[in-house]
C-alpha positions in Angstrom: -18.8 30.3 20.3 -15.7 27.8 19.8 -14.6 25.9 22.8 -11.2 26.7 24.2 -8.6 24.0 24.7 -8.7 22.9 28.2 -5.8 20.4 28.2 -3.2 20.2 31.2 0.2 19.5 29.6 2.5 17.7 32.2 5.8 18.1 30.4 7.6 21.7 30.9 8.2 23.8 27.8 11.9 23.1 27.8 11.3 19.2 27.8 8.9 19.8 24.6 11.5 21.9 22.8 13.9 19.0 23.4 11.4 16.7 22.3 10.6 18.9 19.3 14.2 18.9 18.2 14.5 15.0 18.4 11.7 14.5 16.1 12.6 12.9 12.7 9.0 12.6 11.1 6.8 15.5 10.3 3.6 14.0 11.9 5.4 13.5 15.2 7.0 17.1 14.9 3.7 18.6 14.4 2.1 16.9 17.3 4.9 18.0 19.5 4.8 21.6 18.2 1.1 21.6 18.9 1.8 21.0 22.6 4.6 23.6 22.5 2.0 26.1 21.1 -0.5 25.4 23.7 2.1 25.4 26.7 3.4 28.7 25.3 -0.2 30.1 25.3 -0.1 31.3 21.5 -3.3 29.4 20.8 -6.3 29.1 22.7 -8.7 27.4 20.2 -8.3 24.3 18.0 -9.0 26.1 14.8 -6.1 28.5 15.7 -3.8 25.5 16.1 -5.1 23.9 12.8 -4.4 27.0 10.9 -0.8 27.2 12.3 -0.1 23.6 11.7 -2.2 23.4 8.4 -4.4 20.5 9.5 -8.0 20.2 9.9 -9.5 21.0 13.2 -11.0 17.6 13.7 -7.4 16.1 13.5 -6.2 18.5 16.1 -9.1 17.8 18.4 -8.3 14.1 17.9 -4.5 14.5 18.7 -5.4 16.5 21.9 -7.9 14.0 23.1 -5.4 11.2 22.3 -2.6 13.1 24.4 -5.0 13.5 27.2 -6.4 10.1 27.6 -3.1 7.9 26.9 -0.3 10.1 27.6 2.8 11.4 25.7 4.1 8.0 24.5 1.1 6.7 22.6 0.5 10.4 21.4 4.0 10.2 19.8 3.3 6.7 18.5 2.3 6.6 14.7 0.1 3.7 13.8 0.8 2.9 10.3 -1.4 1.0 8.1 -0.5 -1.6 5.3 -0.6 -4.9 6.8 -2.7 -6.3 4.0 -3.4 -10.1 4.2 -1.6 -12.3 1.4 -4.5 -13.4 -0.9 -2.2 -16.1 -2.3 -1.3 -18.9 0.2 2.1 -20.2 0.4 1.3 -23.6 -0.9 -0.4 -22.1 -4.0 2.7 -19.9 -4.5 5.0 -22.8 -4.4 2.9 -24.9 -7.0 2.8 -21.8 -9.4 6.5 -21.6 -9.2 6.8 -25.3 -10.0 4.2 -25.2 -12.8 5.9 -22.0 -14.4 9.3 -23.6 -14.3 8.2 -26.9 -15.6 9.2 -27.0 -19.5 6.8 -29.6 -20.3 3.7 -27.8 -18.9 0.5 -27.2 -21.3 -0.4 -23.8 -19.5 0.1 -21.0 -22.0 -1.8 -18.2 -20.6 -2.7 -16.7 -17.2 -6.2 -17.4 -17.6 -5.4 -21.2 -18.0 -3.0 -21.1 -14.9 -6.2 -19.4 -13.0 -8.2 -22.4 -14.0 -5.5 -24.8 -12.9 -5.5 -23.1 -9.4 -9.2 -23.1 -9.1 -9.6 -26.7 -10.0 -6.5 -28.1 -7.9 -6.7 -25.7 -4.8 -10.4 -24.6 -4.8 -9.2 -21.1 -4.6 -10.8 -18.3 -6.5 -8.3 -15.5 -7.5 -8.5 -12.3 -9.3 -6.9 -12.2 -12.7 -5.0 -9.0 -11.8 -3.7 -10.8 -8.4 -2.2 -13.8 -10.3 -0.9 -11.6 -13.2 1.1 -9.3 -10.9 2.2 -12.3 -8.6 3.7 -14.1 -11.6 5.1 -10.9 -13.3 6.7 -9.7 -10.1 7.9 -13.0 -8.3 8.7 -15.3 -11.5 9.4 -12.8 -14.3 6.8 -14.9 -16.4 5.4 -13.8 -19.8 2.6 -16.0 -20.7 1.8 -15.3 -24.4 -0.5 -17.1 -26.7 0.0 -17.0 -30.5 -2.7 -15.2 -32.5 -4.7 -17.6 -34.3 -4.1 -17.9 -38.1 -7.0 -17.1 -40.3 -9.0 -20.0 -41.7 -8.7 -18.9 -45.2 -4.9 -18.6 -45.2 -3.2 -20.3 -47.8 0.1 -22.0 -46.6 1.5 -22.4 -50.2 0.9 -18.6 -50.8 2.9 -17.8 -47.6 5.7 -20.1 -48.7 5.9 -18.3 -52.4 5.9 -14.9 -50.5 8.9 -16.0 -48.2 10.9 -17.1 -51.4 10.2 -13.8 -53.2 11.1 -11.6 -50.1 14.6 -12.8 -49.8 
């Protein structure tokens, strides 16, 4: 049989309703709503609360455990992710900027730029990382012209250009 919710909520029902109206984010709203439903006695089990809030039972269990252990402030604090570490150091970014803005550079492709970074900074980067950095921060378009065919006749090309005009 399912275990009943045995949590003591210190805040009064009116305080929780005021707090519920102050919430601007959905997750915080649902967390306070869970406390309100428990305080009013509408739910007795985590699966009932999960059904009402359209969340997983385990999520509700974790919320209530967090509230019980750390209190209301940390219960309403939403921990966001996304603090990803930069893969390209600032000194390399500056060197890339200088290299791309230099008109006399011999670099004509991202692969060559990648090799240049490897040789000068001993840093192994993913091609996609370098490509997206250069495209977003420097608006660079490194293109290499197609190779001409080894049997191509230059005189025939000139004759073709003269007849098309």
